[in-house]
N, C-alpha and C positions, 0 to 999 in steps of 0.2 A: 417596324420598318423605318429606316432612316428617311428623312425628308429631303427634298430637292436641294435645299441650301447646304445641308450636311454633306451631300454627295459632291456638290461643287467644291466645298472646302477640302474634301478628301481628294478630289481630282487636282486641286491646286498643289497640295502637298506631294502627291504622286508625280505630277508633271515637273515640279521644281526639283524633286529628288532625281528623276531620270535625267533631266537636263543638267543638273549640277554634277552628277556622277560622270556624265559624258565629258563635261568640261574638265573635270578633275583627272580622270584616268586616260582620256584621249584628247589632250589639249591640242588645239589648232586644227582638228579635223573638221569641226563645224564652226562657223563664225557666230557672232553674237545674235544676229537676226535669226539664224537657223535654230540656235539654242532656245530663243524666245518662242519660236514656232513649235518646237518640240514640247515645251512646257504647256503651251496653249492646247495642243492636241492631247496631252495627258489629261487636261481638264475636260475636254470633250469626251474622251474615253471614260472618264469618271461618271458621266451621266448617260452614256449610250444604252446601258441595259434598260433605262426607263423609256425606251422607244415603245415598250408595251404598256406604258402607264395608263391607268384608267382615269386619271385626272387631267384636266385641261391645261393648266398653267405649265407644268414641266414639259408636257408634250409640245405645247406651242413654242416655248423658248427653245427647246432642243431642235425642232424642225426649222425654226427661224434661223438658228445658227448654221445648221447643215445646208440650208438653202443659199446661204452666203458663201460658206467655206468651200463646198464642193465645186461650184462653177468657177470660183477664183483659182482653186488649185489646178483645175483642168484647163485654164486659159492658155498656158504655155503650149499644151498639146494642140488645142484648137487653133492656135495661131499658125500652125503648120499647114492648115487647110483653108484658112480664110484670113483676109486682111482685117486687122483690129481697128476698123474705122469707128468713129463715134456712133454712127447709126447701127452698126453691127453690135457693138458692145451694149447699147441700150436694149436691143431685141434679145441678145444672148442672155443677159442677166435677168431680164424680165421673164423670159420663158423658163429659164432655169429655176428661178424663185417660185414661179407658179407650179411647175411640175413637182418640185420637191416638197414645198410647204403645203400644197393643197392636194395634188393627185396622189403622191406617194404617202403622204400623211393619212389620207382617208383610207388608202389601201391597207396600210399597216394596222390601223385601228380595227379594220374589219377582220383581218386574218390572225390577229394575235390575242392572247389572253394574258392578264397580268401574272407575273411570276411564272411565265411559261418558258419556252426554249431560249428566249432572249435573256433570261436570268440564268445563264449556264456558262460553264467554262468554254465549250466549243464555240459558242456564239461570240464570246469575247475574243477568242483567237482569230476567228474569221474577220472581226472588225479590225484587228491589228494587221492582218494580211491585206485587207482592202486599203488600209491607210498606207501600207508599204507601196502598193501599186499607184495610189493617188499621187504620192510624192516621188515616184521613181524617176521622173524627169529632172529632179534636183540632185540625182546621184544616189548610189547605193548606200553610202554612209547616212545620208539624211533620211532616206526611205526606211532603213533599218531602225534608226533612232525613233522616228515617228511611230513605226509599227510597235516597237517595244513600249513606248509611252502610252499609246492607246490601249494595248492589251493590259498593261499594268494598272491603268486607270480603271478599266473594266473590272479587273480582279479585285481591286480595292473596293469598288462599289458592291460586289457580291459579298465580300467579307464583312463589310459594314452592315449590309442587310441581314446577313446571317447572325451577326453579333446582336443586333437589335431585335431579332426574332426570339431570342432566349428570354425566359422569365427568370428574374433574379430574386432569390429569397435569402436574406442574411448573407449576402455576398456570394452565394452559391448559385451557379447557372443551372437552369432546368429547361429541358426541351418542351416546346408547346407545339400546337398544330401547324404553326408557320415554319418551324425548324426544318431545315433541309430543302426549303423551297427556292432558295437563292443560289447558294454555292453547290452546284450539282453538275452532272455530266449528261443527264437526259431529262426529258420532260414527260408528262403523262400522255402526250400525243406521240404515237409511234411514227406517224408520217412526218411530223415536224422534226423529230429527232433524226430520222434517216436523212431528211433533206439537208439539215445543217451539217451532219457528218459528211455527206456527199460533197457539199460545197467546200468544207474544210479540207478534205482529201485532195480534191482537184486543185484548189487554190494553193495549197501547200506545195504540191508537186510543181505547179507552174512557177511559184516563187523560187523554189530551189533551182529549177532550170534557168530562170532568169539570172540567178546569181552564179550560174556556171557550176553548180554542185551536183548536177545530174547530167548524164549523157543525153544527147539530143534524141536518141531512139527510145529513151525510156518514156517520154511523154510528148 
């Protein structure tokens, strides 16, 4: 299995690739700050499957990042309902950090197993769709770019784990007991598999409707 540092490097390469490809083939659609954010979200996507990690350091770093990024991304939406006074911002970020880094982290640790449904293609796609909605206030182009970057980073993570789960003998790869535990479409838990596919279906339909690709009566 690849370590956390390797996945960060994989995320950097993936994020930079997605950001660079967007700048090359769709010049002027996103500005430099937005392209930088796309690259950074690709890095986050590259470590997201480790939300089910059974080791402390990767999980601590990952939730620490999410506890900062998610409230910051949602700030524009929150500003529609409340004035962004200094006292409000202090309370908002403190509560957001506590809920994500402690409450959500403890909950995720209890309900997940390592190399479970979070190490799967449908989970990675759900993460990409969630990223799309988080950045929807920045426009459809930005939201799509971020969603692609997060999904691509997650897929890179799964491929790297699968590659490192192979045993190599004289340059010939051989499957071992860990093979197939990362790059997969289901988990050993029927309930978690059904849940993630249900979330994927509903969120996909809602995303397509948001983009105007589905009639209103469909969903």
